[in-house]
C-alpha positions as CSV (number, residue, x, y, z in Angstrom):
1,M,15.7,8.9,17.8
2,S,18.7,9.4,15.6
3,D,22.3,8.6,15.6
4,S,24.1,11.9,16.1
5,S,27.4,10.4,14.8
6,L,26.0,10.1,11.3
7,P,26.3,13.2,9.0
8,P,23.0,14.9,8.4
9,R,21.3,14.0,5.1
10,P,18.9,16.3,3.3
11,L,15.3,15.2,3.1
12,D,14.6,13.8,-0.4
13,Q,11.2,13.7,-1.9
14,T,10.6,11.9,-5.1
15,V,7.4,11.7,-7.0
16,F,6.9,8.7,-9.3
17,D,4.2,7.4,-11.6
18,E,5.8,4.0,-11.8
19,W,7.2,1.7,-9.1
20,P,11.0,2.0,-8.9
21,D,12.7,-1.2,-10.0
22,A,13.8,-2.2,-6.4
23,V,10.2,-1.7,-5.1
24,R,8.7,-3.5,-8.0
25,A,11.0,-6.4,-7.3
26,L,9.9,-6.4,-3.7
27,F,6.2,-6.7,-4.8
28,D,6.8,-9.1,-7.8
29,G,5.4,-12.1,-6.0
30,S,8.6,-14.1,-6.1
31,S,10.8,-15.4,-3.3
32,L,8.2,-14.5,-0.6
33,A,10.0,-16.5,2.1
34,S,13.1,-14.3,1.7
35,K,10.9,-11.2,2.1
36,T,9.2,-12.1,5.4
37,G,9.2,-9.4,8.0
38,F,8.2,-6.7,5.6
39,T,5.1,-4.8,6.7
40,A,3.2,-2.0,4.9
41,S,0.5,0.1,6.4
42,L,-2.7,0.7,4.4
43,L,-4.5,3.9,5.5
44,T,-8.1,4.4,4.7
45,V,-10.9,6.7,6.0
46,D,-14.2,5.2,6.9
47,A,-17.7,6.6,6.7
48,N,-17.4,8.2,10.1
49,Q,-14.1,9.9,9.0
50,H,-12.0,7.7,11.2
51,I,-8.6,6.9,9.9
52,R,-8.2,3.1,9.7
53,T,-4.9,1.3,9.5
54,S,-4.5,-2.2,8.0
55,L,-1.1,-3.9,8.3
56,L,-0.2,-5.9,5.2
57,G,2.5,-8.5,4.7
58,I,4.5,-9.1,1.5
59,G,2.1,-11.8,0.4
60,E,-0.8,-9.3,0.3
61,L,0.8,-6.9,-2.1
62,Y,1.6,-7.7,-5.8
63,A,2.8,-5.4,-8.6
64,P,2.1,-7.2,-11.9
65,D,3.6,-4.3,-13.8
66,S,5.4,-0.9,-13.0
67,R,2.1,1.1,-12.7
68,T,-0.2,-1.3,-10.8
69,L,-0.4,-2.6,-7.2
70,C,-2.8,-5.3,-6.2
71,I,-3.8,-5.5,-2.6
72,A,-5.4,-8.6,-1.0
73,L,-8.2,-7.7,1.3
74,W,-11.1,-9.7,2.6
75,P,-14.3,-8.3,1.0
76,Q,-15.9,-7.7,4.4
77,A,-12.8,-6.0,5.8
78,R,-13.2,-2.4,7.1
79,A,-10.5,-1.3,4.7
80,A,-12.2,-2.8,1.7
81,R,-15.5,-1.0,2.7
82,A,-13.7,2.3,3.2
83,I,-12.0,2.1,-0.2
84,A,-15.3,1.2,-1.8
85,Q,-16.9,4.3,-0.3
86,S,-14.1,6.8,-0.8
87,G,-11.9,5.4,-3.5
88,R,-8.9,6.6,-1.6
89,A,-6.1,5.0,0.3
90,A,-2.5,5.5,1.2
91,L,0.2,2.8,1.5
92,T,3.2,3.5,3.7
93,F,6.3,1.4,4.2
94,V,10.0,1.5,4.7
95,F,12.3,-0.3,2.2
96,E,16.0,0.0,1.8
97,E,16.3,2.8,4.3
98,A,13.7,4.9,2.5
99,F,10.2,5.8,3.7
100,Y,7.5,5.5,1.0
101,Q,4.0,7.0,1.2
102,V,2.0,6.3,-1.9
103,Q,-1.4,7.9,-2.5
104,L,-3.5,5.3,-4.3
105,L,-6.0,7.3,-6.3
106,D,-6.0,6.9,-10.0
107,R,-7.1,3.5,-11.0
108,W,-9.4,2.6,-8.2
109,E,-12.7,3.1,-10.1
110,R,-12.7,-0.3,-11.7
111,Q,-11.5,-2.0,-8.6
112,I,-13.9,-0.2,-6.4
113,E,-16.9,-1.6,-8.3
114,H,-15.4,-5.1,-7.8
115,V,-14.9,-4.5,-4.1
116,K,-18.5,-3.1,-3.8
117,R,-19.9,-6.2,-5.4
118,A,-17.8,-8.5,-3.3
119,A,-18.7,-6.6,-0.1
120,A,-22.4,-6.8,-1.0
121,R,-22.2,-10.6,-1.3
122,A,-20.4,-11.0,2.0
């Protein structure tokens, strides 16, 4: 649904290799109480090729720098297993009237091994 009284806006698409400053501030780990209500959707594909969605709150996402995002998942979670198997995930969220869809691909290799070890212990 849309408000027809608003002027049409062109669809913008931006590609970035670093978190924009406002998004990085959102994920900086500070003032979590003031950021309650934020939810992101982590999309993964399991071994049976089913798309899985995990809803994450602000306390489960942390960007220690402009190119990194840490995601808190239980080692035995389906999402953790799916990421360990495929190495791929997408994070989607709305922030400041913009929709973000981030493909998480590049730096998973080191983290995948950690997730695999943790999942094997669980």
